[in-house]
C-alpha positions in Angstrom: 27.9 25.6 16.9 25.8 23.2 14.9 22.8 21.7 16.7 21.7 18.4 15.2 17.8 18.5 14.8 17.1 15.3 16.8 13.5 16.4 17.3 12.9 16.6 13.6 14.4 13.1 13.1 12.1 11.7 15.7 9.1 13.5 14.2 9.8 12.1 10.8 10.5 8.6 12.1 7.1 8.7 13.9 5.4 9.6 10.7 7.1 6.8 8.8 6.2 4.3 11.6 2.5 5.2 12.1 0.1 3.9 9.5 -3.0 5.6 11.0 -1.2 9.0 10.8 -0.1 8.3 7.3 -3.6 7.5 6.2 -4.8 10.7 7.7 -2.2 13.1 6.3 -1.0 11.3 3.1 -4.5 10.9 1.8 -5.6 14.4 2.8 -6.0 16.9 -0.1 -6.4 20.0 2.1 -6.2 21.2 5.6 -3.6 21.9 8.2 -2.2 18.3 8.1 -1.1 17.2 4.7 2.0 15.2 4.0 3.3 12.5 1.8 5.8 9.7 1.7 8.3 11.9 -0.2 7.9 14.7 2.4 8.5 12.4 5.3 11.6 10.9 3.7 13.0 14.3 2.6 12.3 15.6 6.1 14.2 12.7 7.7 17.2 12.4 5.5 17.6 15.8 3.7 16.1 18.5 5.8 17.9 17.3 8.9 21.2 16.6 7.2 21.0 13.0 8.5 21.9 11.5 5.1 25.2 13.4 5.0 25.9 12.9 8.7 25.3 9.1 8.4 27.7 8.9 5.5 30.3 11.1 7.2 30.0 9.6 10.7 32.0 6.4 9.9 33.9 5.5 12.1 32.2 7.8 14.6 28.5 7.8 15.3 25.5 10.1 14.9 23.2 8.5 17.6 24.7 5.1 18.4 26.2 2.3 16.4 22.9 0.3 16.4 20.7 3.2 15.6 22.9 4.5 12.9 23.0 1.1 11.3 19.2 0.8 11.5 18.9 4.3 9.9 21.2 3.2 7.1 19.1 0.1 6.6 15.9 2.2 6.6 17.4 4.5 3.9 18.3 1.5 1.7 14.8 0.0 2.0 13.3 3.5 1.2 15.6 3.9 -1.8 14.6 0.5 -3.2 10.9 1.1 -2.5 10.9 4.7 -3.8 11.6 3.5 -7.3 8.2 1.9 -7.5 6.3 4.3 -5.3 6.8 7.3 -7.7 4.2 6.0 -10.1 1.6 5.1 -7.4 -1.1 7.1 -5.7 -0.7 7.5 -1.9 -3.4 4.9 -1.1 -1.5 2.3 -3.1 1.8 3.2 -1.4 0.2 2.7 2.0 -0.6 -1.0 1.1 2.7 -2.0 -0.3 4.8 -4.7 1.6 7.8 -2.3 1.4 5.8 0.3 3.3 5.1 -2.3 6.1 8.9 -2.9 6.3 9.6 0.8 6.4 7.1 1.2 9.3 8.6 -1.7 11.1 12.2 -0.4 10.8 11.1 3.2 11.8 9.3 1.9 14.8 12.3 -0.3 15.8 14.5 2.8 15.6 12.1 4.9 17.7 12.0 2.1 20.4 15.8 2.0 20.5 16.0 5.8 20.7 13.5 5.8 23.6 15.5 3.0 25.3 18.7 5.1 25.0 16.9 8.3 26.1 17.3 10.0 22.7 13.7 10.6 21.8 
């Protein structure tokens, strides 16, 4: 039986919501904690299968109607932002208005998950 990796989804959302954590791991060049915008996004949508599940979930749901819709919105914002982020160093990505929007949406999703007892 397939077990959806909710813990991994929450972990990736926390990374996308936390600017201080991003500054620590996205700007690191070595050590045990090194990550990037691309790794966080890939972890959230690809590694967990969430992208496919969100597309295949209609009309049913993955988490809840509201959370699923917010995850789709997050994916759209990330897709638009990612086009310009590819040519930027991590420090510049952290300062972009799109990154602030991504953090806000990710934090909102985490709050809703917590409210619904998912996280």
